[in-house]
C-alpha positions in Angstrom: 43.2 -64.2 -76.2 39.5 -64.0 -76.0 39.9 -63.7 -72.3 42.2 -60.7 -72.7 39.8 -59.0 -75.0 37.0 -59.5 -72.6 39.0 -58.1 -69.7 39.9 -55.0 -71.8 36.3 -54.6 -72.8 35.3 -54.6 -69.1 37.9 -51.9 -68.2 36.7 -49.8 -71.0 33.1 -50.0 -69.8 34.1 -49.1 -66.2 36.1 -46.0 -67.6 33.1 -44.9 -69.6 30.8 -45.3 -66.5 33.2 -43.3 -64.4 33.3 -40.5 -66.9 29.4 -40.5 -67.0 29.2 -40.2 -63.1 31.7 -37.4 -63.1 29.9 -35.6 -65.8 26.6 -35.9 -63.9 28.2 -34.5 -60.7 29.7 -31.6 -62.6 26.3 -30.8 -64.1 24.7 -30.8 -60.6 27.5 -28.5 -59.3 26.9 -26.2 -62.2 23.2 -26.2 -61.7 23.7 -25.5 -58.0 25.9 -22.5 -58.9 23.3 -21.3 -61.5 20.5 -21.6 -58.9 18.5 -24.4 -60.5 18.2 -26.2 -57.0 17.0 -23.0 -55.2 13.5 -21.9 -54.3 12.3 -18.2 -54.2 9.6 -17.5 -51.6 7.6 -14.3 -51.4 7.0 -12.8 -47.9 3.2 -12.6 -47.4 0.7 -11.8 -44.7 -1.1 -14.6 -43.0 -2.1 -16.2 -39.8 0.1 -18.0 -37.3 -1.2 -20.2 -34.5 1.4 -21.2 -31.9 0.5 -24.3 -29.9 2.0 -26.8 -27.5 1.3 -30.5 -28.1 1.6 -33.1 -25.4 0.1 -36.4 -24.5 -1.7 -37.0 -21.2 -4.2 -39.0 -19.4 -8.0 -38.5 -18.8 -8.8 -38.5 -15.1 -12.2 -37.9 -13.4 -12.6 -34.9 -11.2 -13.7 -36.8 -8.1 -14.3 -34.3 -5.4 -13.0 -31.3 -3.4 -13.3 -30.5 0.3 -14.4 -26.9 1.0 -13.6 -24.8 4.0 -13.5 -21.1 5.0 -10.3 -19.2 5.1 -11.4 -17.4 8.3 -13.6 -18.7 11.1 -16.9 -17.3 12.1 -20.5 -18.0 13.1 -22.7 -19.8 10.4 -25.6 -17.6 9.4 -27.1 -19.6 6.6 -26.8 -23.1 5.2 -28.2 -23.2 1.6 -27.5 -26.8 0.6 -27.9 -30.4 1.8 -26.3 -33.7 0.9 -27.5 -34.9 -2.6 -28.2 -31.3 -3.9 -27.0 -30.5 -7.3 -25.2 -27.2 -7.5 -23.8 -24.9 -10.2 -20.4 -23.2 -10.3 -20.3 -20.0 -8.2 -23.5 -20.9 -6.4 -23.5 -19.8 -2.7 -23.4 -22.8 -0.3 -22.7 -21.5 3.2 -22.8 -18.0 4.6 -21.1 -16.7 7.8 -22.4 -13.8 9.8 -21.1 -10.5 8.3 -23.1 -8.0 10.4 -20.0 -6.3 11.8 -18.3 -6.2 8.4 -21.4 -4.7 6.8 -21.4 -1.9 9.4 -17.7 -1.3 8.6 -18.5 -1.2 4.9 -21.1 1.4 5.5 -18.6 3.5 7.4 -15.9 3.0 4.7 -18.4 4.0 2.0 -19.3 7.2 3.9 -15.6 7.9 4.5 -15.0 7.6 0.7 -17.8 10.2 0.1 -16.3 12.5 2.6 -12.8 12.4 1.2 -14.2 12.7 -2.4 -16.1 15.8 -1.3 -13.0 17.3 0.1 -11.1 16.6 -3.1 -13.9 18.1 -5.2 -13.8 21.2 -3.0 -10.1 21.6 -3.4 -10.4 21.3 -7.2 -13.2 23.9 -7.3 -11.5 26.3 -4.8 -12.8 27.9 -1.7 -16.2 29.5 -1.9 -16.7 33.2 -0.8 -19.1 32.0 1.9 -16.4 29.8 3.4 -14.0 32.7 3.5 -16.5 34.9 5.3 -17.2 32.2 7.8 -13.4 31.9 8.6 -13.2 35.7 8.8 -16.1 35.7 11.3 -14.3 33.0 13.3 -11.1 35.1 13.3 -12.9 38.2 14.5 -14.5 36.3 17.3 -11.2 34.9 18.5 -9.6 38.4 18.3 -12.4 39.7 20.5 -11.7 36.9 23.0 -8.1 38.0 23.2 -9.2 41.6 23.8 -11.4 40.3 26.6 -8.4 38.4 28.1 -6.3 41.6 28.0 -9.1 43.6 29.5 -9.0 41.5 32.6 -5.3 41.7 33.1 -5.4 44.9 35.3 -7.9 43.3 37.6 -5.7 40.2 37.8 -2.6 42.2 38.6 -4.3 44.3 41.2 -5.8 41.3 42.9 -2.3 39.6 42.9 -0.8 42.8 44.3 -3.4 42.9 47.1 -2.6 39.3 48.0 1.1 40.0 48.0 0.7 43.2 50.1 -1.4 41.3 52.7 1.2 38.4 52.7 4.1 40.7 53.4 2.8 43.7 55.4 0.0 42.0 57.4 0.9 38.4 57.9 4.5 39.2 58.7 3.9 42.3 60.8 4.2 40.6 64.2 7.6 39.0 63.1 9.4 42.3 62.4 9.9 45.7 63.9 10.7 48.8 61.8 8.9 46.9 59.0 9.0 49.7 56.4 12.3 51.2 57.5 15.8 50.7 56.1 16.7 48.3 58.9 13.8 46.0 59.7 14.6 43.6 62.6 13.1 40.2 63.6 11.2 40.3 66.9 12.8 37.0 67.9 16.3 35.7 67.9 17.6 32.7 65.8 20.4 30.3 66.3 21.9 31.2 62.9 23.0 34.8 62.5 23.5 34.5 58.8 19.9 33.4 58.3 18.7 36.3 60.5 20.6 38.8 58.3 19.2 37.2 55.1 15.6 37.4 56.4 15.9 41.1 57.5 17.5 42.0 54.1 14.7 40.3 52.2 12.1 42.0 54.3 13.6 45.4 53.3 13.6 44.3 49.6 10.1 43.1 50.0 8.9 46.6 50.8 10.9 48.1 48.0 9.4 45.5 45.5 5.8 46.2 46.7 6.3 49.9 46.3 7.8 49.5 42.8 5.0 47.2 41.7 2.3 49.6 43.0 3.8 52.4 41.0 4.0 50.3 37.8 0.3 49.4 38.2 -0.5 53.1 38.5 1.5 53.8 35.3 -0.3 50.8 33.6 -3.6 52.6 33.8 -2.2 55.3 31.5 -0.6 52.9 29.1 -3.2 50.3 28.3 -1.4 48.5 25.3 -1.1 44.7 24.8 2.6 44.9 25.0 2.5 46.9 28.3 0.1 44.3 29.7 2.3 41.4 28.7 5.3 43.1 30.4 3.3 43.8 33.5 2.3 40.1 33.8 5.9 39.0 33.4 7.0 41.5 36.0 4.3 40.4 38.4 5.4 36.8 38.1 8.9 37.8 39.0 7.7 40.0 42.0 5.6 37.2 43.4 8.3 34.6 43.1 10.7 37.0 44.9 8.2 37.6 47.7 7.5 33.9 48.1 11.2 33.4 48.5 11.2 35.9 51.4 8.3 34.1 53.1 10.1 30.7 52.7 13.3 32.1 54.2 11.3 33.6 57.1 9.7 30.2 57.7 13.3 28.7 57.8 14.2 31.3 60.4 11.2 30.5 62.6 12.2 26.8 62.8 15.4 27.9 64.6 13.9 30.6 66.7 15.0 30.9 70.3 13.5 32.6 73.3 9.8 32.5 72.1 6.9 30.5 73.5 5.3 27.7 71.6 2.0 29.6 71.2 3.8 32.6 69.7 5.7 30.3 67.3 2.5 28.7 66.3 0.8 32.1 65.7 3.9 33.2 63.6 3.8 29.9 61.6 0.1 30.2 60.9 0.6 33.7 59.6 3.5 32.7 57.4 1.5 29.8 55.9 -1.3 32.2 55.1 1.2 34.6 53.5 2.6 31.8 51.3 -0.9 30.6 50.3 -1.8 34.2 49.3 1.4 34.5 47.2 0.8 31.1 45.6 -2.8 32.1 44.7 -1.6 35.4 43.2 1.1 33.6 41.2 -1.3 31.0 39.9 -3.8 33.7 38.7 -1.0 35.5 36.9 0.3 32.4 35.3 -3.1 31.3 34.2 -3.8 34.6 32.6 -0.5 34.5 30.7 -1.3 31.0 29.5 -4.8 32.0 28.4 -3.4 34.9 26.4 -0.7 32.8 24.8 -3.2 30.1 23.9 -5.6 32.7 22.3 -2.7 34.1 20.3 -2.0 30.7 18.9 -5.6 30.1 18.0 -5.7 33.5 16.2 -2.5 32.6 14.3 -4.0 29.2 13.3 -7.1 30.8 11.9 -5.2 33.5 10.1 -3.1 30.8 8.5 -6.2 28.9 7.4 -7.8 32.0 6.1 -4.7 32.7 4.1 -4.8 29.2 2.6 -8.4 29.5 1.7 -7.8 32.8 -0.1 -4.8 31.4 -1.9 -6.6 28.2 -3.0 -5.3 24.6 -3.0 -1.9 23.8 -4.3 -1.1 20.9 -6.7 0.5 19.1 -3.7 -2.6 19.5 -1.6 -4.8 18.1 -4.4 -2.4 15.2 -4.9 -2.4 14.4 -1.2 -6.2 14.5 -1.1 -6.3 12.2 -4.2 -4.1 9.8 -2.3 -6.4 10.0 0.7 -9.4 9.1 -1.6 -7.6 6.1 -3.0 -6.7 5.0 0.5 -10.3 5.1 1.7 -11.4 3.3 -1.5 -8.8 0.6 -0.9 -10.2 0.1 2.6 -13.7 -0.2 1.3 -12.6 -2.8 -1.3 -10.8 -4.8 1.4 -13.9 -4.9 3.5 -15.9 -6.0 0.5 -13.4 -8.7 -0.1 -13.6 -9.9 3.5 -17.5 -10.0 3.2 -17.1 -12.0 0.1 -14.8 -14.4 1.9 -17.7 -15.1 4.4 -19.6 -16.9 1.6 -18.6 -20.3 0.5 -19.1 -20.8 -3.3 -19.3 -24.0 -5.4 -16.1 -24.1 -7.5 -17.8 -26.1 -10.3 -21.0 -27.9 -11.2 -21.5 -31.0 -9.0 -23.3 -32.8 -6.2 -23.0 -32.2 -2.5 -21.7 -35.5 -0.9 -21.0 -34.2 2.6 -22.4 -31.4 4.6 -21.6 -31.3 8.4 -22.5 -27.8 9.6 -25.6 -26.1 11.0 -26.8 -22.6 11.5 -25.3 -21.0 14.6 -22.3 -23.2 14.8 -18.8 -21.6 14.9 -16.5 -22.8 12.2 -12.7 -22.8 12.4 -10.5 -21.6 9.5 -9.3 -24.3 7.0 -11.4 -27.0 8.6 -13.3 -28.9 5.9 -17.0 -29.6 6.5 -18.4 -29.7 3.0 -17.6 -31.9 0.0 -18.7 -31.4 -3.6 -18.2 -34.0 -6.4 -18.4 -33.3 -10.2 -20.9 -35.2 -12.4 -19.5 -36.9 -15.5 -16.7 -34.3 -15.7 -13.1 -35.2 -16.6 -9.8 -33.4 -16.8 -6.7 -34.2 -18.6 -3.4 -34.3 -16.8 -0.1 -34.1 -18.8 3.5 -33.3 -18.3 5.0 -30.4 -20.3 8.8 -29.9 -20.8 10.2 -26.8 -19.3 11.1 -25.5 -22.8 7.4 -25.1 -23.5 5.9 -24.4 -20.1 6.7 -20.6 -20.4 4.4 -20.3 -23.4 1.4 -21.6 -21.4 -1.0 -19.4 -19.4 -4.1 -20.2 -17.3 -7.2 -20.0 -19.6 -5.5 -21.2 -22.8 -7.9 -23.1 -25.1 -7.1 -26.8 -25.8 -8.2 -29.3 -28.4 -8.3 -32.8 -27.1 -8.3 -36.1 -29.1 -8.6 -39.5 -27.5 -7.2 -42.7 -28.9 -10.4 -44.4 -27.8 -12.5 -42.1 -30.0 -10.7 -41.6 -33.3 -11.9 -38.8 -35.4 -13.6 -36.9 -32.5 -12.4 -33.8 -30.8 -13.1 -32.4 -27.4 -12.7 -28.8 -26.3 -11.2 -27.8 -23.0 -9.3 -25.0 -21.2 -6.0 -25.0 -19.2 -6.8 -24.3 -15.6 -3.7 -25.5 -13.6 0.0 -25.3 -14.0 1.9 -27.0 -11.1 4.5 -24.6 -9.6 7.0 -27.3 -8.7 8.9 -29.3 -11.3 8.7 -33.0 -11.9 11.8 -34.8 -13.2 11.0 -37.4 -15.8 13.9 -39.3 -17.4 16.3 -36.5 -16.3 14.3 -33.9 -18.0 12.5 -31.1 -16.1 8.7 -31.1 -16.6 5.7 -29.4 -15.1 2.3 -31.0 -14.6 -0.6 -29.3 -16.2 -4.4 -29.9 -16.1 -7.0 -29.2 -18.8 -10.7 -29.2 -17.9 -13.1 -30.4 -20.6 -15.9 -28.0 -21.5 -18.7 -30.6 -21.9 -19.2 -33.8 -19.8 -19.3 -37.1 -21.7 -20.5 -40.3 -20.1 -18.3 -42.3 -22.5 -15.1 -41.1 -21.0 -13.2 -43.5 -18.7 -10.4 -42.8 -16.2 -7.0 -43.5 -17.7 -7.7 -42.9 -21.3 -4.8 -41.6 -23.4 -5.4 -38.0 -24.5 -3.6 -35.9 -27.0 -3.6 -32.2 -26.1 -3.0 -29.3 -28.5 -3.0 -26.2 -26.4 -3.1 -22.9 -28.4 -0.8 -20.4 -26.8 -0.9 -17.6 -29.4 -2.9 -16.6 -32.5 -2.0 -13.8 -34.7 -3.6 -12.8 -38.1 -2.4 -10.4 -40.7 1.3 -10.7 -39.8 4.3 -11.4 -42.1 5.1 -15.1 -42.4 7.8 -17.4 -43.8 8.3 -21.1 -43.7 10.7 -21.8 -40.8 13.1 -23.7 -43.2 13.7 -20.3 -45.0 15.4 -19.0 -41.8 18.9 -19.7 -40.8 20.2 -19.4 -37.2 23.8 -18.5 -36.3 25.1 -17.3 -32.9 21.6 -16.8 -31.4 20.5 -14.5 -34.3 18.4 -15.4 -37.3 19.0 -14.6 -41.0 17.5 -15.1 -44.5 18.9 -14.7 -48.0 16.9 -11.8 -49.3 16.8 -11.4 -53.1 17.7 -7.8 -54.1 18.2 -6.9 -57.8 18.5 -10.7 -58.5 21.3 -11.0 -56.0 21.1 -12.8 -52.7 21.9 -10.7 -49.6 22.0 -12.0 -46.1 19.5 -10.1 -43.9 19.0 -10.4 -40.2 15.4 -10.8 -39.0 13.5 -10.9 -35.8 11.1 -13.8 -35.3 7.9 -14.0 -33.4 5.7 -17.0 -32.8 5.9 -20.3 -34.7 3.1 -22.6 -35.8 3.1 -26.4 -35.7 2.6 -26.2 -39.5 6.1 -24.8 -40.0 5.3 -21.1 -40.5 7.1 -18.4 -38.4 6.1 -14.8 -37.8 8.6 -12.2 -39.0 8.6 -9.1 -36.7 11.3 -7.1 -38.3 13.9 -7.3 -41.1 11.5 -7.9 -44.1 8.5 -6.3 -45.7 5.5 -7.7 -47.4 6.4 -8.7 -51.0 10.1 -9.2 -50.3 11.6 -12.4 -51.9 13.7 -14.8 -50.0 16.0 -17.4 -51.6 16.0 -20.9 -50.0 18.4 -23.7 -51.0 16.3 -26.8 -51.4 18.9 -28.8 -49.6 18.2 -26.6 -46.6 14.6 -27.6 -46.4 
């Protein structure tokens, strides 16, 4: 009986315990619904420092072998083995005499092109216009002089043509100036004989026509008439030369004449052809001189028009580009001169120097070694998720397990371009140079790096746990009129302390509701 009462008592106690537990859970749910387990955070302005933290190893900077990118003759050797040098100190100089001369030329060219640009922007001076007008007048006078000589040139050419036809061929024809001139010798080809006699008749007609035109020219002394007379004279001379060539052909097949007579005829015909060629040459030369002078005048007239009109925007832009081009060439030569000097990359001691003044060095052949004194660098591997935040020159705080409580300052100076796979994860090797040497440092010491990648002050910040991520976007529960509203925000940099920059979506003083369970 007592046993049954004890069992009943135990069941009653368990029931009461269950009721208590359920009541507590209900109270928690009610509190959750009433907001008792929520935190309200006010959006404020503050500072955010983003950094990347990794662990690496201290390594001594042993040495570096130095060489020139381009070969050349050694002009000066400024250091010897054992010398202490400072960063950026000149060590070896190659001969740069030719480059220095090129630099002077480039600098002068920049000044010339800049002066032209300044002139274009200011506009053409009245003095320059007058100079161009004087030049134009001079060239026009030259053209007048060329035209003035045309009648003499034409008369001389006519005289040579008349001598060639009427004097040098006189022995070869009878009835020279009649309607039916005849060869004084027979030829084996009757058609050639007919052609020669017909051309002799036309030659007289051409000479008479040409002489009349020359007489008319003296009464019509215009440039146009002179140009026409030169063109006509060219045609006449070519026609008469054709007559002489045909006559020479006929002489080669002559029959019934002695060799001495044939030789005399041939000599006369060659003289006739030379006279015609000389006349034709003088006429053509005069035509070319006149045409060339006209082109010169046209060119100067165009230049004068441009000067009077002033420079266009396009001309100024083109000249500005010309100035930039010459400046770029000057900068390139300066760069090449600078490459002819070998500088110390860091503070250190010269441990090898194998070059003398006057020697010729080849490109990329090392002849000098420099080693650092008591200087160490930190090597570490950074996961690919963080390497994009790093940049050469980032400041770093270094702590060493061997020296607890001490901090060393350094700067990121190297990010390896190729990846390194560690445990199946892509990493990139980095190097941090310490600012100050410390003789206590040893090769292989474990080093903890905190590399600052960004630092912003006066920006809106929130604890990162107040932000929710969904589908690649970020949201917060903004409190508006005591009601929670989901609001999308844009995030900036994040600090290791747990704060995040709010770029957009919230304003200073806004309140954000955070469920404590979400912390």
